C-alpha positions as CSV (number, residue, x, y, z in Angstrom):
1,M,-1.7,10.9,14.3
2,A,-1.4,9.2,17.6
3,K,1.9,8.8,19.4
4,N,3.0,5.8,21.3
5,P,1.9,6.4,24.8
6,V,4.9,4.9,26.4
7,A,7.5,6.1,23.9
8,R,10.6,7.5,25.5
9,R,12.7,7.7,22.4
10,A,12.7,6.7,18.8
11,I,15.6,4.4,18.0
12,K,16.3,4.4,14.3
13,V,16.8,1.0,12.6
14,K,18.7,0.5,9.4
15,G,16.4,-1.0,6.8
16,A,13.3,-0.5,8.9
17,K,10.9,-0.9,6.0
18,R,12.5,-4.2,5.0
19,L,12.4,-5.5,8.6
20,A,8.8,-4.4,9.1
21,K,7.8,-6.6,6.2
22,K,10.1,-9.5,6.7
23,E,10.7,-9.9,10.4
24,V,7.8,-8.3,12.5
25,I,5.0,-10.7,11.3
26,P,7.1,-13.9,11.9
27,F,8.3,-12.5,15.2
28,T,4.7,-11.9,16.3
29,R,3.5,-15.3,15.1
30,Q,6.4,-17.2,16.8
31,L,6.1,-15.2,20.0
32,S,2.4,-15.9,20.1
33,S,3.0,-19.7,19.7
34,M,5.7,-19.7,22.4
35,L,3.5,-17.9,24.9
36,A,0.6,-20.2,24.1
37,A,3.0,-23.1,24.9
38,G,3.6,-21.7,28.4
39,M,7.0,-20.0,27.9
40,T,7.6,-16.7,29.6
41,I,7.8,-13.5,27.5
42,L,11.5,-13.1,28.4
43,S,12.6,-16.6,27.5
44,S,10.5,-16.5,24.3
45,I,12.2,-13.3,23.1
46,Q,15.6,-14.6,24.1
47,T,15.0,-17.8,22.1
48,L,13.9,-15.7,19.1
49,E,17.0,-13.5,19.5
50,E,19.3,-16.5,19.5
51,Q,17.7,-17.8,16.3
52,C,17.6,-14.5,14.5
53,D,19.9,-14.2,11.5
54,D,19.4,-10.5,10.7
55,P,21.8,-8.4,12.8
56,E,19.6,-5.3,12.9
57,F,16.5,-7.2,14.1
58,K,18.7,-9.2,16.5
59,S,19.7,-5.9,18.2
60,V,16.1,-5.0,18.5
61,L,15.3,-8.3,20.2
62,Q,18.3,-7.8,22.5
63,H,17.0,-4.4,23.4
64,L,13.6,-5.9,24.3
65,C,15.3,-8.5,26.5
66,D,17.2,-5.7,28.3
67,T,14.0,-3.7,28.8
68,I,12.2,-6.7,30.4
69,E,15.2,-7.6,32.5
70,G,15.3,-4.0,33.7
71,G,11.8,-4.4,35.2
72,E,9.8,-2.6,32.5
73,P,7.0,-4.1,30.4
74,V,7.7,-5.2,26.9
75,S,5.5,-2.4,25.5
76,V,8.1,0.1,26.6
77,G,10.8,-1.6,24.6
78,L,8.5,-1.9,21.6
79,A,7.6,1.7,21.7
80,D,11.3,2.6,21.3
81,Y,11.0,1.3,17.7
82,P,8.1,3.2,16.1
83,Q,9.5,2.3,12.6
84,L,8.8,-1.4,13.3
85,F,6.0,-1.4,15.9
86,D,3.3,1.1,15.1
87,D,0.7,2.6,17.5
88,M,-1.8,-0.1,16.9
89,Y,0.8,-2.8,17.8
90,V,2.0,-1.0,21.0
91,N,-1.5,-0.1,22.2
92,M,-2.7,-3.7,21.8
93,I,0.3,-4.9,23.7
94,I,-0.5,-2.5,26.5
95,A,-4.0,-3.8,26.6
96,G,-2.7,-7.3,26.9
97,E,-0.3,-6.4,29.7
98,Q,-3.1,-4.6,31.6
99,S,-5.7,-7.4,31.1
100,G,-3.4,-10.3,31.7
101,E,-4.2,-11.8,28.3
102,F,-0.9,-11.2,26.7
103,A,-0.7,-14.5,24.8
104,G,-4.2,-14.1,23.4
105,I,-3.6,-10.6,22.2
106,M,-0.3,-11.7,20.5
107,R,-2.3,-14.3,18.7
108,R,-4.8,-11.7,17.6
109,L,-2.0,-9.4,16.4
110,A,-0.4,-12.2,14.4
111,I,-3.7,-13.0,12.7
112,I,-4.6,-9.5,11.7
113,M,-1.1,-8.7,10.6
114,Q,-1.0,-11.7,8.3
115,S,-4.4,-11.1,7.0
116,G,-3.7,-7.4,6.3
117,A,-0.3,-8.2,4.6
118,R,-1.9,-10.9,2.4
119,L,-4.7,-8.5,1.3
120,R,-2.3,-5.6,0.6
121,Q,0.0,-7.9,-1.4
122,K,-2.9,-9.0,-3.6
123,V,-4.0,-5.5,-4.3
124,K,-0.4,-4.4,-4.9
125,S,0.2,-7.3,-7.3
126,A,-3.0,-6.4,-9.2
127,M,-1.8,-2.8,-9.6
128,T,1.8,-3.8,-10.4
129,Y,0.8,-5.9,-13.5
130,P,-0.6,-3.1,-15.6
131,T,2.2,-0.8,-14.5
132,V,4.8,-3.4,-15.7
133,I,3.1,-3.9,-19.1
134,V,2.8,-0.1,-19.7
135,S,6.4,0.4,-18.7
136,I,7.5,-2.4,-21.1
137,A,5.5,-0.7,-23.9
138,L,7.1,2.6,-23.2
139,L,10.6,1.2,-23.1
140,M,10.2,-0.8,-26.3
141,S,8.7,2.2,-28.0
142,A,11.5,4.5,-26.8
143,G,14.1,1.9,-28.0
144,L,12.5,1.6,-31.5
145,I,12.2,5.4,-31.8
146,Q,15.7,6.1,-30.7
147,F,17.7,3.4,-32.4
148,V,15.6,1.7,-35.2
149,V,13.5,4.5,-36.7
150,P,16.6,6.6,-37.6
151,I,18.0,3.6,-39.6
152,F,14.8,3.3,-41.6
153,A,14.6,7.1,-42.1
154,S,18.1,7.1,-43.6
155,M,17.1,4.3,-46.0
156,F,14.3,6.4,-47.5
157,S,15.9,9.8,-47.4
158,D,17.4,9.4,-50.8
159,F,14.1,8.8,-52.6
160,G,13.1,12.5,-52.5
161,K,9.5,11.7,-52.0
162,P,7.3,12.5,-49.0
163,L,6.9,9.6,-46.6
164,P,3.5,8.5,-45.4
165,A,2.0,10.7,-42.7
166,L,2.3,8.1,-40.0
167,T,6.0,7.3,-40.9
168,Q,6.9,11.0,-41.1
169,S,5.4,11.6,-37.7
170,L,7.4,8.8,-36.2
171,V,10.6,10.2,-37.9
172,D,9.9,13.6,-36.5
173,I,9.5,12.2,-33.0
174,S,12.7,10.3,-33.4
175,D,14.6,13.4,-34.5
176,F,13.2,15.4,-31.7
177,V,14.2,12.8,-29.1
178,K,17.6,12.3,-30.7
179,N,18.4,16.1,-30.8
180,W,16.9,17.1,-27.5
181,W,17.4,14.0,-25.2
182,Y,19.7,16.0,-22.9
183,I,16.8,18.3,-22.1
184,L,14.1,15.6,-22.1
185,L,15.7,13.4,-19.6
186,P,16.4,16.1,-16.9
187,S,12.9,17.4,-17.6
188,V,11.3,14.0,-16.8
189,A,13.5,13.6,-13.7
190,G,12.5,17.1,-12.6
191,L,8.8,16.4,-13.0
192,V,9.2,13.2,-11.0
193,W,11.0,15.1,-8.3
194,L,8.4,17.9,-8.2
195,F,5.6,15.3,-8.0
196,R,7.3,13.7,-5.0
197,V,7.8,17.1,-3.3
198,W,4.1,18.0,-4.0
199,K,2.9,14.6,-2.6
200,K,4.7,15.4,0.7
201,T,2.8,18.6,1.2
202,E,-0.5,18.3,3.1
203,S,-2.7,19.5,0.2
204,G,-0.8,17.3,-2.2
205,R,-1.1,14.2,0.0
206,L,-4.8,14.8,0.4
207,K,-5.4,15.2,-3.3
208,F,-3.2,12.2,-4.1
209,D,-4.9,10.0,-1.5
210,K,-8.3,11.1,-2.8
211,F,-7.3,10.1,-6.3
212,M,-6.1,6.7,-5.0
213,I,-9.6,5.8,-3.8
214,T,-11.6,7.5,-6.5
215,M,-9.7,6.6,-9.7
216,P,-11.5,4.2,-12.1
217,V,-11.4,0.5,-11.2
218,F,-8.5,0.5,-8.7
219,G,-10.0,3.2,-6.6
220,A,-12.8,0.9,-5.5
221,L,-10.2,-1.8,-4.7
222,N,-8.1,0.6,-2.6
223,L,-11.1,2.0,-0.7
224,K,-12.6,-1.4,0.1
225,S,-9.3,-2.8,1.3
226,A,-8.8,0.2,3.5
227,I,-12.3,-0.1,4.9
228,A,-11.7,-3.8,5.6
229,R,-8.5,-2.8,7.4
230,F,-10.3,-0.1,9.4
231,C,-13.0,-2.5,10.6
232,R,-10.6,-5.4,11.3
233,L,-8.2,-3.2,13.4
234,L,-11.0,-1.4,15.2
235,A,-12.7,-4.7,16.1
236,Q,-9.5,-6.2,17.5
237,M,-8.6,-3.1,19.5
238,I,-12.0,-2.8,21.1
239,A,-12.0,-6.6,21.8
240,C,-8.6,-6.2,23.5
241,G,-10.0,-3.6,25.8
242,V,-8.6,-0.4,24.2
243,P,-11.0,2.5,24.8
244,I,-13.0,3.5,21.7
245,L,-11.6,7.0,21.5
246,K,-8.0,5.7,21.6
247,S,-8.9,2.9,19.2
248,L,-10.3,5.4,16.6
249,E,-7.2,7.6,17.0
250,V,-4.8,4.8,16.5
251,V,-6.7,3.1,13.6
252,A,-7.1,6.4,11.8
253,G,-3.3,6.7,11.6
254,S,-3.0,3.1,10.4
255,L,-5.1,3.5,7.3
256,G,-2.4,5.0,5.1
257,N,-4.8,7.4,3.4
258,R,-5.3,11.0,4.6
259,M,-8.8,11.3,3.3
260,L,-10.0,8.3,5.2
261,E,-7.9,9.3,8.3
262,K,-9.6,12.7,8.3
263,S,-13.1,11.1,8.2
264,V,-12.2,8.8,11.1
265,I,-10.7,11.7,13.2
266,D,-13.8,13.8,12.5
267,A,-16.0,10.9,13.6
268,R,-13.8,10.5,16.8
269,K,-14.6,14.1,17.7
270,E,-18.3,13.4,17.6
271,V,-17.9,10.2,19.6
272,E,-16.0,12.2,22.2
273,Q,-19.0,14.5,22.4
274,G,-21.3,11.6,23.2
275,N,-22.5,10.4,19.8
276,Q,-22.6,6.7,18.9
277,L,-20.0,5.5,16.4
278,N,-22.5,4.8,13.7
279,A,-23.9,8.3,13.9
280,A,-20.4,9.8,14.0
281,L,-19.4,7.9,10.8
282,D,-22.7,8.5,9.0
283,G,-22.2,11.0,6.2
284,K,-18.4,11.2,6.5
285,P,-16.6,11.2,3.1
286,F,-15.8,7.7,1.8
287,M,-17.5,5.9,4.7
288,P,-19.8,3.2,3.1
289,I,-23.4,3.3,4.2
290,L,-23.4,-0.5,4.5
291,M,-20.6,-0.3,7.1
292,V,-22.4,2.4,9.0
293,R,-25.7,0.5,9.1
294,M,-24.0,-2.7,10.3
295,I,-22.1,-0.9,13.0
296,A,-25.5,0.6,14.1
297,A,-26.9,-3.0,14.4
298,G,-23.8,-4.1,16.3
299,E,-24.1,-1.2,18.8
300,K,-27.8,-1.9,19.3
301,A,-27.1,-5.6,20.0
302,G,-24.0,-4.9,22.1
303,K,-21.8,-6.8,19.7
304,I,-19.9,-4.1,17.8
305,E,-16.7,-6.1,17.6
306,D,-18.5,-9.1,16.0
307,M,-20.2,-6.8,13.5
308,L,-17.0,-5.0,12.6
309,E,-15.4,-8.4,12.0
310,S,-18.3,-9.3,9.7
311,V,-17.9,-6.1,7.8
312,A,-14.2,-6.7,7.4
313,D,-14.8,-10.2,6.1
314,S,-17.4,-9.0,3.7
315,Y,-15.2,-6.3,2.2
316,E,-12.2,-8.6,2.0
317,E,-14.2,-11.1,0.1
318,E,-15.4,-8.3,-2.3
319,V,-11.8,-7.2,-2.8
320,E,-10.6,-10.8,-3.6
321,T,-13.5,-11.3,-6.0
322,M,-12.7,-8.0,-7.8
323,L,-9.0,-8.9,-8.0
324,A,-9.8,-12.3,-9.5
325,T,-12.1,-10.6,-12.1
326,L,-9.6,-7.9,-12.9
327,T,-6.7,-10.3,-13.3
328,S,-8.6,-12.4,-15.8
329,L,-9.8,-9.3,-17.8
330,M,-6.6,-7.3,-17.7
331,E,-4.3,-9.8,-19.2
332,P,-5.9,-9.9,-22.7
333,F,-6.6,-6.1,-22.6
334,L,-3.0,-5.3,-21.8
335,M,-1.6,-7.7,-24.4
336,V,-3.8,-5.9,-27.0
337,F,-2.5,-2.5,-25.7
338,L,1.1,-3.6,-25.9
339,G,0.5,-5.1,-29.4
340,A,-1.2,-1.9,-30.6
341,I,1.6,0.3,-29.5
342,I,4.4,-1.8,-30.9
343,G,2.4,-2.7,-34.0
344,T,1.7,0.9,-34.8
345,I,5.4,1.7,-34.7
346,V,6.4,-1.3,-36.8
347,M,3.6,-0.5,-39.3
348,A,4.8,3.1,-39.6
349,M,8.4,1.9,-40.3
350,F,7.3,-0.6,-43.0
351,M,4.7,1.5,-44.8
352,P,7.3,3.1,-47.1
353,I,8.5,-0.4,-48.0
354,F,5.0,-1.4,-48.9
355,N,4.8,1.8,-51.1
356,L,8.4,1.3,-52.4
357,G,7.4,1.4,-56.0
358,S,5.7,4.8,-55.8
359,L,8.5,6.3,-53.8
360,A,11.2,5.1,-56.2
361,N,9.5,6.7,-59.3
C-alpha cells in the first residue's frame, strides 16, 4: 500500500473512524466553497476551526493552520493525519498545489467523497437489513428455548407418554443449552475471536475479501460498488495530474479489498513495463471485461478520464438498481423466514396440547 509522500509523522486522533465519517466530508465541502468564493486557504481553515464543535477535529484544524503559518503546504499538515486523510486525499491535494488549481481539486474531492459515502451507505444498509432480521430470529429462538420451552416441558413430564418428535427435539435442545450454557457462551466468543484473528492474517484477509465479492447476491453488489469506486478515483486522480503509476498505487489501497488491490497492483507492474492500462487490467481476477474494453476505447481516443467516469456512472446505476430490487424482494422473504423459525418453535410447544387426549390416556 502506498504511503503519504510528504508524511513526517502519524499523529493519532481519538475517535478517528468517527471523525473520518462525520467531519472530513463536510470539511472538504465547506473548504471547497470558501476557496471558490475567493478566501485564502489559511483564512478558510481558520474559519472552519472557529466553527468546529468537536474538540478532536478542532485540534486537527489548528495543526493545519500552524503548518500553513509555518510556511509549509497544507498537504504536509494533512499527511500528519493518515487516519483521517488517506493517500488519495493527500496526493490529490499535492496535485492541486502543484497545478495551482487547489479550489477545483477540493471541489472534485468533495464530490467523489460524497458520492462514495452515499453508495457505501446504500450497500451497507441493504446488507444490514437481513443481518438484523436473522439476529432477531436467533435471539427470539434462544429466548423461547431457554425460558419458555422448559415451562412447557415440565407441564407434560407427568403424563408418562412420549412427546411428539418435534417437541422432544426442542426439549432436548433446551436441556442442552440450559445445562451447558457456561461452555456454549465461551465457545461462541472464542470462535468469534478466532475468526477476527484469522481475518487479520494475510491469507485470511484474502479469503474473506474473496468471499465478500463472490458470495451469492451481495457479492455482485460489493464487486460492482468497488469497481465503481476504482474507476471514479482513478479518473479524478488522472484528471488532477497525478501520474498514472502513482494513481494506480494509491487507488489500489483505497478499494478496501485485498483481492481487487492485488489485481490493480499486478496491473500497475505491467503499466510500469510499458503496457497500456487496458492490456494490463485484461485478464486480471475480478476485473470486468466491460470496464477493460471501455478503458481501451478511452485510451485510443485520448479521453481515459471521461471513459472511467462513464464506467463509474454505469456501475453505480447498476448497484442502485440491484439495491432497489433486493430491498423489495428481501422484505417478504425475511418475514417468511422469521415467521417459519418462530412458528416452528411455537408449533413444537403446542403439539402436545393438540394431542392432549392421547397423552393423558
